[in-house]
VMD Tcl script that draws the C-alpha trace (Angstrom):
set ca {
  {24.88 8.91 -35.32}
  {22.67 9.36 -32.52}
  {23.04 6.34 -29.95}
  {20.50 7.77 -27.27}
  {17.53 5.84 -26.73}
  {14.01 7.40 -27.56}
  {11.91 9.01 -24.33}
  {9.89 6.64 -23.68}
  {12.13 3.68 -23.64}
  {14.97 5.23 -21.36}
  {12.94 4.57 -17.82}
  {11.92 1.00 -18.62}
  {15.90 0.43 -19.78}
  {16.94 1.95 -16.67}
  {14.83 0.20 -14.36}
  {15.79 -3.13 -16.54}
  {19.41 -2.70 -16.06}
  {18.25 -1.85 -12.13}
  {16.87 -5.36 -11.84}
  {19.87 -6.94 -13.62}
  {21.81 -5.11 -11.62}
  {20.37 -6.33 -8.25}
  {20.22 -9.94 -9.49}
  {23.68 -9.92 -9.78}
  {24.39 -8.71 -6.42}
  {22.14 -11.10 -4.84}
  {23.77 -14.12 -6.96}
  {26.91 -12.96 -5.64}
  {26.02 -12.44 -2.05}
  {24.62 -15.80 -2.13}
  {27.71 -17.74 -3.45}
  {29.61 -18.32 -0.32}
  {26.69 -18.22 1.94}
  {24.72 -21.98 2.74}
  {21.07 -21.99 0.65}
  {19.34 -22.44 3.83}
  {20.53 -19.66 5.50}
  {20.58 -17.31 2.04}
  {19.18 -19.14 -1.47}
  {20.09 -17.63 -4.17}
  {18.35 -16.62 -7.23}
  {18.23 -20.05 -8.55}
  {17.59 -21.86 -5.62}
  {14.16 -19.22 -5.11}
  {13.17 -19.43 -8.96}
  {12.99 -24.03 -8.06}
  {10.92 -23.06 -4.89}
  {8.80 -20.17 -6.47}
  {7.85 -23.14 -9.47}
  {7.43 -25.96 -6.85}
  {4.51 -23.02 -4.94}
  {3.22 -22.97 -8.46}
  {2.48 -26.37 -8.83}
  {0.22 -26.49 -5.20}
  {-3.27 -26.43 -5.21}
  {-3.14 -23.89 -2.34}
  {-0.70 -21.28 -4.00}
  {-3.41 -19.05 -5.70}
  {-6.21 -19.59 -3.33}
  {-3.98 -17.98 -0.27}
  {-2.54 -15.24 -2.70}
  {-6.26 -14.34 -3.83}
  {-7.36 -14.37 0.38}
  {-4.51 -12.27 1.00}
  {-5.00 -9.92 -1.85}
  {-9.10 -9.75 -1.03}
  {-7.89 -8.63 2.37}
  {-5.86 -6.52 1.95}
  {-7.93 -4.66 -0.65}
  {-10.84 -4.41 1.59}
  {-8.86 -3.39 4.05}
  {-8.00 -0.67 2.33}
  {-11.17 0.31 0.47}
  {-12.77 0.94 4.00}
  {-9.82 3.02 5.08}
  {-9.90 5.17 2.17}
  {-13.80 5.84 2.63}
  {-13.17 6.08 6.47}
  {-10.30 8.19 6.43}
  {-11.47 10.69 3.32}
  {-14.82 11.48 4.89}
  {-13.13 12.23 8.29}
  {-10.58 13.75 6.54}
  {-12.68 16.09 4.98}
  {-14.80 17.10 8.38}
  {-11.50 17.51 10.40}
  {-9.87 19.64 7.76}
  {-13.45 21.95 7.12}
  {-14.13 22.15 10.84}
  {-10.64 23.49 12.53}
  {-12.12 23.04 16.18}
  {-13.24 19.58 15.40}
  {-10.13 18.70 13.93}
  {-7.82 20.35 17.02}
  {-10.59 18.55 18.85}
  {-10.11 15.12 17.85}
  {-5.99 15.52 16.67}
  {-4.80 13.96 20.00}
  {-6.51 10.56 19.08}
  {-5.20 10.27 15.68}
  {-1.37 11.07 16.93}
  {-2.44 7.81 19.12}
  {-3.69 5.95 16.64}
  {-0.24 6.64 14.61}
  {2.36 5.53 17.50}
  {0.29 1.66 17.99}
  {2.22 -0.70 16.07}
  {0.76 -3.58 13.51}
  {1.94 -6.04 15.67}
  {-0.37 -4.88 18.52}
  {-3.10 -4.26 16.23}
  {-2.98 -7.72 15.14}
  {-3.26 -9.22 18.87}
  {-6.07 -6.88 19.53}
  {-7.66 -8.31 16.28}
  {-6.80 -12.05 17.19}
  {-8.79 -11.00 20.42}
  {-11.63 -10.02 18.99}
  {-12.11 -11.53 15.90}
  {-10.22 -15.08 16.33}
  {-8.89 -16.81 13.18}
  {-11.14 -15.27 10.28}
  {-10.61 -12.77 7.47}
  {-12.06 -9.77 9.57}
  {-8.61 -10.03 11.73}
  {-6.64 -9.21 8.99}
  {-9.32 -6.68 7.17}
  {-8.92 -4.79 10.77}
  {-5.66 -4.74 11.07}
  {-5.21 -3.13 7.24}
  {-7.97 -0.58 7.93}
  {-6.76 0.37 11.49}
  {-2.88 0.70 9.95}
  {-4.01 2.62 6.59}
  {-6.48 4.64 7.64}
  {-4.78 6.81 10.00}
  {-2.31 7.78 7.13}
  {-5.43 8.26 4.07}
  {-7.03 10.80 6.90}
  {-3.85 12.53 7.62}
  {-3.16 13.41 4.43}
  {-6.85 14.40 3.38}
  {-6.91 16.36 6.56}
  {-3.87 18.30 5.25}
  {-5.04 18.54 1.94}
  {-8.70 20.09 3.39}
  {-6.99 22.72 5.58}
  {-4.88 24.20 2.52}
  {-7.76 24.99 0.45}
  {-7.90 28.41 -0.56}
  {-10.25 29.70 1.57}
  {-11.11 33.08 -0.79}
  {-12.23 30.55 -3.56}
  {-14.59 28.86 -0.89}
  {-15.81 32.43 0.08}
  {-16.74 33.34 -3.70}
  {-17.97 29.75 -3.82}
  {-20.45 31.04 -0.93}
  {-20.93 34.37 -2.36}
  {-22.14 32.58 -5.88}
  {-24.43 30.91 -3.67}
  {-22.90 27.20 -4.35}
  {-24.05 24.14 -2.46}
  {-21.79 22.48 -0.04}
  {-21.98 19.52 -2.75}
  {-20.42 21.44 -5.61}
  {-18.05 23.52 -2.89}
  {-16.73 19.63 -2.12}
  {-16.27 18.99 -6.03}
  {-15.21 22.15 -7.63}
  {-12.66 23.49 -4.96}
  {-12.01 20.39 -1.78}
  {-11.61 17.58 -4.47}
  {-8.71 19.40 -6.36}
  {-7.01 20.27 -3.48}
  {-7.12 16.98 -1.47}
  {-6.78 14.57 -4.46}
  {-3.06 14.81 -4.35}
  {-2.60 14.59 -0.93}
  {-5.23 11.34 -0.68}
  {-3.52 9.81 -3.76}
  {0.28 10.19 -1.60}
  {-1.55 8.98 1.90}
  {-3.54 6.12 -0.17}
  {-0.07 4.83 -2.42}
  {1.55 4.48 1.40}
  {-1.55 3.15 3.05}
  {-1.42 0.30 0.29}
  {2.02 -0.56 0.66}
  {1.67 -0.65 4.80}
  {-1.67 -2.82 4.27}
  {0.27 -5.44 2.82}
  {3.28 -5.39 5.09}
  {0.86 -5.87 7.92}
  {-1.67 -8.00 6.49}
  {1.39 -10.37 6.46}
  {1.93 -10.04 10.07}
  {-1.75 -10.09 10.84}
  {-2.12 -13.25 9.33}
  {1.12 -14.97 10.60}
  {-0.15 -13.92 14.26}
  {-3.82 -15.11 13.70}
  {-4.88 -17.01 10.19}
  {-4.87 -20.32 9.24}
  {-4.56 -19.42 5.38}
  {-2.99 -16.56 3.00}
  {0.85 -15.40 2.70}
  {1.71 -14.53 5.97}
  {0.15 -18.25 7.14}
  {2.45 -19.85 4.65}
  {5.39 -17.69 5.27}
  {5.21 -18.66 8.93}
  {4.70 -22.41 7.76}
  {7.90 -22.14 5.88}
  {10.02 -20.43 8.56}
  {9.07 -22.91 11.29}
  {10.54 -25.60 8.79}
  {13.44 -23.62 7.62}
  {12.55 -23.23 3.96}
  {14.06 -20.25 3.37}
  {13.99 -20.39 -0.41}
  {10.47 -20.80 -0.09}
  {10.24 -17.57 2.40}
  {12.25 -15.84 -0.56}
  {9.86 -17.16 -2.89}
  {6.54 -15.71 -1.36}
  {8.34 -12.10 -0.97}
  {9.10 -11.84 -4.24}
  {5.55 -13.02 -5.46}
  {4.11 -10.23 -3.37}
  {7.02 -7.40 -4.45}
  {5.62 -8.55 -7.97}
  {2.16 -8.38 -7.33}
  {2.84 -4.98 -5.54}
  {4.12 -3.67 -8.41}
  {1.34 -4.59 -10.88}
  {-1.16 -2.87 -8.71}
  {1.42 0.42 -8.83}
  {2.00 0.49 -12.43}
  {-1.32 -1.09 -13.88}
  {-3.83 0.77 -11.66}
  {-2.42 3.42 -9.04}
  {-0.15 5.16 -11.50}
  {-2.63 5.10 -14.64}
  {-5.68 6.23 -12.37}
  {-3.14 9.29 -10.82}
  {-2.11 9.98 -14.35}
  {-5.61 10.07 -15.59}
  {-6.71 12.36 -12.63}
  {-3.94 14.69 -12.77}
  {-3.51 15.35 -16.71}
  {-3.36 18.56 -16.40}
  {-0.47 18.70 -15.18}
  {2.29 19.68 -17.04}
  {5.57 17.50 -16.81}
  {8.67 18.50 -15.94}
  {11.63 17.51 -18.11}
  {14.99 16.53 -16.54}
}
mol new
graphics top color blue
foreach p $ca { graphics top sphere $p radius 0.5 }
foreach p [lrange $ca 0 end-1] q [lrange $ca 1 end] { graphics top cylinder $p $q radius 0.2 }
display resetview
């Protein structure tokens, strides 16, 4: 009798098992530690239920989501444009490369302080921090992808008198898309994290602001509840938006069976 799970159900079952294992380790670890230091799953679930009952929960979650999405969208547009520009023009790319290296070394906390000085307690401050953190990641990946374009294909396209737009759409775009998605996935995750830093330092609303409030009041269960909320939200974005879009765009690839 074959007891193996169908191929389509194997991965969800493994993920479910992993979640159960993590919850078990969490529950065991929290048993001997006071809840105000390390709350267990039950205490965090109770705190999450109380957060759902507040008037500001969905408002704060929506504000943070909007800030992250706005900063990420802006970084995707600017990063892709400059990545293509630097990747197709090697001299220009070599000239500006040190600036990109410097930008990548500046931490999100520094950008948050600068944003607070420039924009004050506003949406623009968080959007700016997300943009300055995510944009270099996308730019670098698109830049690398554009540099790896086969020059023989480009020369052939020129000999066929294709326009710059046609060359970009038919040659450059398929080459840079994998790099773009790799950079975008990383940038989107960083965007969520740095938005919390920016909101904790210089905002009067949003999840980061609520996390700072909970930390100031030693409400560790609420800190955990907000954190798990963001983890679930990022997972929904990943599996309901990014992965389906990536699968659709790269449907020509053949999956490798393990």
